N, C-alpha and C positions, 0 to 999 in steps of 0.2 A: 504493499500500500504506499503510494507515493505521499509524501507530507510536504507541503510547501509553506512558506511563511506569508502571513498577511502583512500589510504595511504597519498596522498597529503593533503587531508582534515584534517587528523589526526595530520600531521605535523604542518599545519597552527594553528590548535586549540592548540596544545602544544607551539608552538613558541609565540602565543599572551598571553598565560598563563604565559609563562616565561618573557616576556616583561612587563607584569603587575607587576610581582615581582621586577624587575629592577626599573620600574617606581615608585613603591611604597617606595622604600628605597634609591633612588639617592639622594633625597634632604629632606627626611622626618625628619631629625634632626631640621629643622625649623618648629616651632609650633606657631600658632597664635590662641589665645583661647584654644579651644580643637582640633584644625584643623591642622594636619601635612600637610606641602606643599609638594605635589607629582605630579608626571607626569602621574598618573593613567588615568585621563579623556582623555588625549591625546592618549594613547594607546587603550583605550576602543573605542574612535571614529574611530580610524584606523581599528581596529577589525571589527566594524559594516560596515564602508565604503568599506573595501576592500574584506572581506569575505561574506557579505551579513547578512540578519537579522538571519537566522538559525545558520550558523557556528559562526558568531560574538557573538551572545548571548550565544551559547554553550561554546565558549572559556572562556567568562567571568564567566560562571557557573562553569567551571572546576577550574578556578583560585580560586574562593571562597570556593569550597569544599576542594581543597588542603589546603587552610589556616584553615578551619574549623576543618579539621582532626588533626591538630596540627602542621603543617609545618610553619616555620616563614617566611611567604611570604607577610604578611600585613605590612602596615607602621610601621616603628620602629622595624622591625623584629619580629612582633607579629604573633600569630596564636592560634588556639584552639577555643573551644566552648565558652570560656569567651568573645570572640569578640562579641557575640550576645547582650551583655549588654554594648558594648562600645558606646559612643556617636556618633562615625563616622561609624558605622555599616550600616546606611542608605545609605552613599556614596557608599559603596561596593555593596549593593543591586541595587542601581541605575545604576551601570555599565552594568547589564544584560539588562535592559530596554533601556539604552542609546544606546547599540550596536544594539539591535533589531530595534529600531526606526530609527537610522541612516542607517542601511542597507536597511530597508524597503523604505524609501524615495528615496534612490538612485536606488534600484531596480524598483521601480514603475515609476520612470522618464525615458522617452523614449530617450531623449538626455541627455547624461551625461556631462552636462555643468559645469563649475566651480561654477556658482551660486547654483547649485543643491547640490553640495558637501558642500558649505558654509551653506545653509539652513540645510542640514542633520547634519552637526557637531555642529552648534549653537542650534538646537533644542535638540540634545543629551546634550549639556552643560546645557541648561535650565532645562532639566529632571534631570540631576545630582545634580544641586543646589536645585531644588524644593524638591525632595525626601530627599537628604542628610540633607539639613539645617533644614527642618521640623522634621525629625527624631531625629536630635541632640537636637532640642529645647525640643521635647517630652522626650527624654531620660534624659537630664539634669534636668527637672522639675518633672519627674515621677519616674525615676529609680535611678539615681545617688544621693549619699548622698552630703549634702552641701546646700549652699544657692541658692535659685531659680534664674534663669536668665531670663530676660525679652527677648521678641521675637526681638525687635529692636537690642539688644546687640549681639544676635546670628547672625543676618544677617550682622551686622557691622563686626564681625569676618571674614566674607567671602569677604570683600572688597580687602584686599591684595591678597589673592589667586585668586580672580576674574581677577586682571591685569595680572597675569601669565597665567591663563586659556584663557583669551581673546586672548593673543598673540599665545598661543599654538594651540587654536581652529582654528585661521586663518592658521597656518602652517600646521595642520592636513588636512584641506580642500584642500589647494594647494598641498600637498604632495600625498594625496589619488587620487586627480584627475590625477596627473602625472603618478602614478605607477599602477592605476586601471586595465589597460589592461595587465600589466605584471603578475599579479596574475592570473595564468592559472589554474582555477579550473576544475575538471572533468566535462564531458559533462552533466551528470545529474544535477549537481549543477547549471551549467550555465543556463540550461533551467529553474530551480527554480528562478534564479535570474532575468530573463527576464519575466517569468509568473506573 
C-alpha cells in the first residue's frame, strides 16, 4: 500500500524539525558533564503526541538527517557526521523512538484522557534517558579519549537535566491534551491514528 504525504503533514514534519533546532540551542550553553541542557525532549514528545507514531518519528528522523548532512541544528550549533562519535548522539537517536512510542500509546488509547498523555510522555522520557545515558556511558568509555567514567557518574550527570525534563514532560502532556484535537491531520492519517 503506497503512502504519500499531504501538504499539511509535510508542514507539520518541517515545523517539528525546526522546533527541535530551536529547542536544541535555546539553553544549550548550559552543560553538565557532557550533557547540554536542551528543550529537545519536550518537542520530541509533542511531535509524537500530536502527530502520531508515524509522522512524529519521521519529523525526528528528518531533524537528525538535516544535522548529519552538516547543518548546525544540534545542541551548541553543531552538525555533521562527526556527531556520530559525540557522547550525546544516543539522545538524538532516542528522539525517533520517543516520538514513535509516545504517538503509539496515544493512538492505541480509545479515550484520550490526560492520564494517557502523561503515560505517553513519561514513557518517552524514560526511553530518552535509557538510550541516551547508556550510549553516553559507552561512548565515553569506548570511543572518547581520556579517563574512563563510571556508570554512576554518568547517571549522576542526568540529575539536573531530569528536574527540567520532569517539569517539561508534565507541561508537554498537558499541552498535548489541550491541543490534540486542533491538529487537523488529513483523513488518511486520522484513520491510521485510530487504527
